[in-house]
C-alpha positions, 0 to 999 in steps of 0.5 A, a space after each residue: 239744144 233745149 236752151 236754144 229752143 227754150 224761148 221759141 214758140 211752137 211754130 218757130 221750133 217747127 220752122 227751125 227744125 225743118 231748116 236744120 233737117 234740110 241743111 243737114 241732108 245737103 251738107 252730108 250728101 256733099 261728103 257722100 257724093 265725094 265718096 261716091 255713095 248714093 244720096 239715100 245713104 247720105 240722108 240716112 246718115 244725116 238723120 242719125 247725126 242730128 237725131 236723138 241718138 247723137 247731136 239731138 238737134 231736133 226736139 223729140 216731140 217734133 220728131 214724134 209728130 213727123 210720121 205723116 211724112 212717110 204717108 206723103 212720101 209713099 203717096 208720091 212714090 206710088 204715084 210715080 210707080 203707077 206710070 210704069 203700069 201702062 198697057 203698052 208696057 204690059 203688052 211689050 213685056 209679055 208673059 215672060 217678063 211678068 213671070 220673071 218679075 213675079 218669081 224674083 219678087 216672090 222668091 225673095 219674100 218667101 225665103 225671107 219670111 220662112 227664114 225669119 220665122 224658123 231660124 230666128 223664131 220671130 212672130 208671123 206678123 213680123 216675118 210676113 211684113 219683112 218678107 213683103 218688104 224684101 220684094 221691093 227693088 230700088 232701080 235708081 243706082 242700076 239705071 244710073 249705071 246703065 246710062 253711065 256705061 251706055 249699056 245696050 242689048 237684050 239683057 238691058 231691055 229685059 232688066 228695064 222691063 223687070 225693074 218697071 214692074 217690080 215695085 208694082 208687084 211689091 205694092 200688091 204683095 205688101 197690101 195683101 200681107 197687111 190685110 192678112 196681118 190686120 185680120 190676124 191681130 186678135 189671134 183668130 181670123 173671121 170671114 169679116 176680118 179678111 173681107 173688110 180689108 180687101 173691100 177697103 183696099 178695093 174702094 181705095 183703088 176705085 177712088 184712085 181711078 176716079 181721081 185719075 178720071 177727074 184729073 184727066 178732065 181738069 188738066 186741059 191744055 189751057 191749064 197752067 203748070 202751077 195749077 196742074 201741080 196744085 190739083 195733082 198734089 191736092 188729090 194725092 194728099 186727099 187719097 192719103 188722108 182718106 186712107 189714114 181715116 180708115 186705116 188703109 195705106 195710100 199705096 194701091 190708091 195712089 198707084 192706081 191713080 198714077 196708072 189710070 191717069 197715064 193710060 188716059 192721058 199719056 202725060 209724061 210732063 206731069 210726072 216730070 213736074 212732080 219729080 221736080 217738086 218732090 226732092 225736098 219731101 224725099 230728102 226730109 223723109 229719108 232724114 227723118 227715117 235716119 232720126 228714127 233709127 235706134 242705134 241701140 237696136 242695131 245690136 239686138 237686130 244685128 244678126 237678123 239684119 245681116 241675115 236679111 241682107 244676105 237671104 234677100 240677095 239669094 232670093 232675088 238671084 234665085 227667083 230671077 234665075 228660075 224665071 229666066 230658065 222657065 221662060 227660056 232666056 239666054 244664058 247671059 240674062 239667066 246668069 246675071 239678071 239677079 245681080 242687078 236687082 240687089 239695091 233697095 231703098 225708097 219704097 222699102 223704107 216707106 213700107 217699113 214705116 207703115 209696117 211699124 204701125 202694125 207691130 208692137 213698139 219694140 218689134 216695130 223699131 227692130 223692123 225699121 232698124 233692119 230695113 234702114 241699115 240694110 238699105 245703106 248696105 244695099 245702096 253701097 253694094 248694088 251699083 258695083 253688082 249692077 256694073 259687074 252684071 253689065 260687063 259679064 253679060 256683054 252689055 257694055 263694050 270694052 272700048 266704051 267702058 275704057 272711054 268712060 273711065 278716061 273721061 272720069 279721070 280727066 274730070 278729076 284732073 280738071 277739078 284738081 287743076 282748077 283748085 290749084 289755080 284758085 290757090 295760086 290766085 289767092 296766094 298772089 
């Protein structure tokens, strides 16, 4: 590929690289959809294939300057998480759901942190960041399974409320951990080391709230859809840029931005519009993540990665179980809620990129390798575990499950039939 790029100027190389990244993601997800794998897995695999470890279709100097994509992706992710932080959601969830969510997140984080520290003797910074990332859950595959099998009942209601608050708890925990890690980088912690990061994050949250207030005033009914999108994205990028200037992550500021705006305006259309805009950004983010995956580091991180994969599952399940016991939840919720909290993808990968910046290069690469490889595994195992939890908890009626499976089988036959007819016409 060096010969191909040799006669191009920088702008042309960037444009060609972006085109290759998006096309690669599209092509590989055609295959992963056929195999019933989530798109996230396809994007990561596409990144590995076109990255420096395999085909080397993207110049390494271009890849080294694509780090800003993680900040942009995290800004959109955090803004989307903010919409779940509504007063009505908190009031409806009540203290029982909040306690369950905090316990399942904290249990996974604490268990991973101490396991990494005392079983594998990694340094505390690495263990703390990995533990903080372990608190995150990716609800997409679980939500898809709920809709697919028309799952209903108290179990599903409880799960949806926990999932809505889970990433909020994760972002808060991660922000605290990052402040602690930043404070302890010199080997000794002073009062100012702790106070300055806290004040910085607090200032970011105030700025996010201010952006929400101004946006609620700017987005009048007369404002066009295009301008609504432009103003929102401009503010998200501004929050990310200001955070980068002061060495702060965009997580809390963008999450508060989304939460305050949602409580002021209850503007669900804006969040849907943002969701329609973000697929290419998320696609590039996950593909670039795959390109950064060090295949050689998998050998080194293999045992640690496998342990992380299993320990986090144990932490999520035990934390959810304990929370349900303490809040007096029925047996079907208590026994199976943890099974639906296994998947992990978008937020975790973004947090891994941020964590990599705080660690030495070799350890940072190991962190990213563990999260990327385990995310693929979680997205493979997660939907099956969620499906099992719905059946075991009695949230899916056998008749509905049977009809869904029959519809899927008929869909396959129709596709096969159409292909067969096409072949006959072509042969004729």
